[in-house]
N, C-alpha and C positions, 0 to 999 in steps of 0.2 A: 504494500500500500504506500502510495506517495505521501511524503510529509507535507502537511499544510502548515506553512511557516508564517505566522502573523507578527513576528517580533518587529519587523521593519520592512519598508520597501527597498532597503539596501540589499536584501538577500536574493533579489532576482538573478536569474541566470540567463545568459545569451540564448536567444531562440536559434533554431537551426538556420533560419534565413540570415540572422545577424552573424552567426559564425561563418557562413559562406561569404558575406560581405567583408568580414575581417580577413579571411583567407585570401581573397582576391584583391585586397587593398594595395595600391601603389605606395611605396614608402621611400623615405630618404632620411637624412640627418636633420632633425628639427632644431638642434642647437645652432646649426648653420642656416636655419630657415628654409631647408630644402626638402621637407617632407610634403609632397603635394596634397596628400589626404588631410593632414593636419591643417595646412593652409586653406583647404577647401572648407573644412569645418569652421575654422575661425572666421572666414569671410562670410559663410552662410549665416552664422549667428549674428555677426556685426550688422550685416545687411537686413536680416529679418527683424532685428530689434531696434534698428535705427541708430547705430553707433559707428564711429570711424574705424574702430579696430577691435580685436579680440585676442585672447590668449588662452590656449588649452593647457590645463594643469592637472596634476594627478588627483587632487581631492578638493572638495568644497571648503574644507578648513584652510588649505593653502590658498585657494582663490580669495576667500575673505581676508586672509592675512595680507596677501599682496595688495589688495585694494586699500586696506587700512594704511599700510606702509607707503603706498603711493600717494594717498591723499594727505598724509600727516608726516611731520618730522618729529625728531626727538623732542620731548617736552610738550607736544601737542596732546589734545584730548579729543576723544570721540564720545558722543552721547548714544546710549544703547539701552535696550530693555533689560530689566533685571533678570528675566528668564530667556533672553535671546540666545540663540546658539553661539553667536560670535563672542558673547561675553561669558556664558556659563559652561559651554561644552567644547571649547577649542583650546584648552590648556593654557589660557592666559597669554596666547602667542603675541598679541599686540604689545602687551607690557613686557614680556620676557625678551622678545626678539626685536621689537620696534621702539622700545622706550616710549610707548604711547599710552597715556593714562585713560582707562575707561571710566566714564561717569554713568553708572547704572541708574536707570529710572524705572520705577514700578509701573508695569503695564496694566492697562485695563483688561477685563476678562476677554475682550474680543481681540487682544493682541496689539491694539493701538497704544501709542505713547501720547497721552494727553498733551497737546501743544503748550498750554499754559505751564504745565509741569516741566516740559522741555525748556521753555523760555527761562524759567526760574533757575535752571541748572547751568545756563550759559555763563561762563566766567567773564568778569570785567577784564579789560586790557590793563594788566598790572603785573609787575614782576613776581608778585606773590603767587600767582595762579598759573596753572597750565593753560595753554591757548586752545580754546574750543574751536575745532576746525570742521568737524564732521558729525552728521546725524546718520545713524545706521538703523534701518528697519528690516523686518523679516516677513516674507509673504510666500507661502502660508506659514502661520505660526501655530504649532500644535494642531495643524490641519485647518485652522481658521483662516478665511480669506479676508485680508484687510480691505475695507470698502474703498472703491475707486475715488469717491469724493474726499475721503480722508487723505488718501495719497496725494491728491491734488492740493489739498490744504497744506500738507507737509512740504510739498515742493515749493509752494509760495512762501511758506514760513522760512524755509532754508534760504531761499533767494533773498528775502528781506533782511536776513541776519548774516549774510555772507558765509553761510555754511555749505559745504558740499553734502551730497545726499547719496548714500550707498544702500543698495538692496541686497540682502542675503535672499536671493530668489532660488534657493535650492529646489523648491517645488513651485517655481514660477508657472509652469504649464498646468499644474493642478489648479492654481488660482485662476488662470485664464479660462480654462475649460469650465470650471464651476461658476465663473462670473459671466460667461457668455461673451467675453471680449477677447481681442487678440492679445498675445503676450507682449506685443509691441506697445499697445495702449498703456500697459502697466509700466513697462521698462522705460518708456520715454520720459517719465516723470523723475528719473534718477540720473545721476552723473556716472554711476557705475552699477553693474548688476552681475552677481555671481549666479550661474545656472548649473545645477547638478544633472549630469546625464545618467548617473548610476542609481537613482532612486526609482521613481515611478516610470521613467522612460526606459529602464531596463538594460542600459549599457553596463558592461562589467566594471568600468572604472572611468573617472574623469569628470572634470567640471570646466566651465569656460567663463572667463571674466571678460565683460565687454565694457568699453569706455572710450574716451577720446584717445587720439593717437599719442599725445604726450603722456597720458596716464598709463597706457598699455606699454609704452616704451620703458617707463619706470618699473612697471610690474614685471616686464620680461627680465630686467636686470635682477630684481629681487627674487624672481623665481630661480635664477641661476645661483644666487647667494644661498638660498634656502635648500639647494640640492635638488631642485625640481626640473632641471633641464632634461628633455627627452632626447632620445636618439631616433630609432625607427619606430615612431609612435603612431604611424598611419594606421596600423591594424586596430588600435584602440579608437582613433578618430573615426575610422569607418563604422565602428559600432555606434558611435554617437550620431553620425549622419543617418544611419539606418533607423535609429530610434526616433530622430526628428521626422523622418519620412513616414514611419509606420506606427509609432507608439504614442502619439500625442492625443489624437481623437479618442483612442480607446481608454484614456484615463477616466472618461465618463463611466466606463464599466466598473472600474475600481470604486468610484463614488457610489454608484448604484448598489454594488455588493455591500459596501460599508453601511449604507442606509438600511438595507434589508437585514443585515446582521444585527444592527442596533435595534430594529423593530422586534426581532425575535428575542433578543436578550432582555428587552424591557419586560417581557411577559413571564420571565423566569423568577420565581420567588428566591430570594437570596442574592440576586444580582441587582446592583443599583446602577442603572444607566446614568452616566453623567453627561453624555453628549456624543454627537457624531458630527464630524466636520470633514468634508471631502473624503479622503480615504482612511480616516482614522476614527476609531470607536473607543471611547473611554468609559470604563466601568469600575465600580468598587465592589469588592467581595470581602467577606469577613476575614480579617487578618489571620485568624487561627486556622483558616481553611486553605490558605494560599498554597502551602507546600503540597497538600493532598491534591488540590486542583491541578497543580503542575504535573504531579506524577500521573494523575488520571488522564490528562491530555496527552502526555508523552506516550502513554500506553496505547493511545489511539493515533499515534503519529501526528500529533498536533503540537506545535511549538509556540509558546508565548513568552514574553519577558516577565519574570517574576522577581520583584525586589522586596524591600522591607516594608513598603507601603501597600495599602490595599488597592490602590488605583492601578488598573491594567490599561495599557494602550495596545489595541489590536489594529493592525495595519494591513489593508488589502493592497494587492499589487498584481503585476503581470502573471505571476506563477500561481495565483489563487483563482480558481474558477467557481462556477455556481455549485458544482458538486462538493468542492472543498468547503464552501461556506455551510452547506447543509450538514456536512460531517461535524463542523465546529458547533453548530447549533445543537445537533443531536448529542454531542459529548457534554456540552454544558447542561442540557436538560437531564441527561442521565446522572451527572454528578450531583446536581442540586435537587434532584428528585429523591435522593437517598435520605433516609431518616437521619 
């Protein structure tokens, strides 16, 4: 029986068609700028999202780090959500490697940073303070899509205050599909955007940073400094191009399956549904039953992330079909139906 893995959409595996595209990719040395498939991927996303240039990098964490280090200098500051990935889950890279101070701001439940709260965090121009240079947002955030009107207001806010605006758009295409707008409509409100190819889009590895030509020139240098220079990376870029061609519209299937899963779990006594957003379902179960639930699901070849908190995040993706969702629902019903 195949494993149904709901831990994250990072666990996707290349499809047979994607593997064929990788095998057939034309390659060269990307450090010299000579890999034609990498160049095609970078041009594709820069053009599609309305930017001058783009840079293919190994991971979303590195993509965000390069953006922060290209927007900011030593002693500068970026404003970011308290629970944002760039602040909380990327090893403190901006501070450790860039000498850039993060100023975390408590997010609202929808993932937005209230702009009056952001304004209050901007430092005055004074030698006592770090220099506030950048506002960083995340879309989606825990599956939540930031409203387009809020993003427009954040854009205007940043312009009025002389701040650059970066988007951790790891799941940008989830946000676009869920909103019924183009990815470009979201991306054009920012000075730089990081897009992950290895989550819902299903590529095995890689992210792309888009921005102005001068910003990407800086980022390319920092990529080399950080040890992220590729050689014959065209096979990986080919996977990204295949994902953009074939796996964007189907994100709606992941959202539909997550909504169906949430609806079924809502009806199970002992499961507290907290919410469903795009391809993510959040539930609470009694803490005392977490380990037993994990063992029960593993016995059914179902994997979820179990921590020390009762909140579970269940993530749908390319490798989870309708039959897989039914197996998950049946396993939850069987477990919580026990006395």
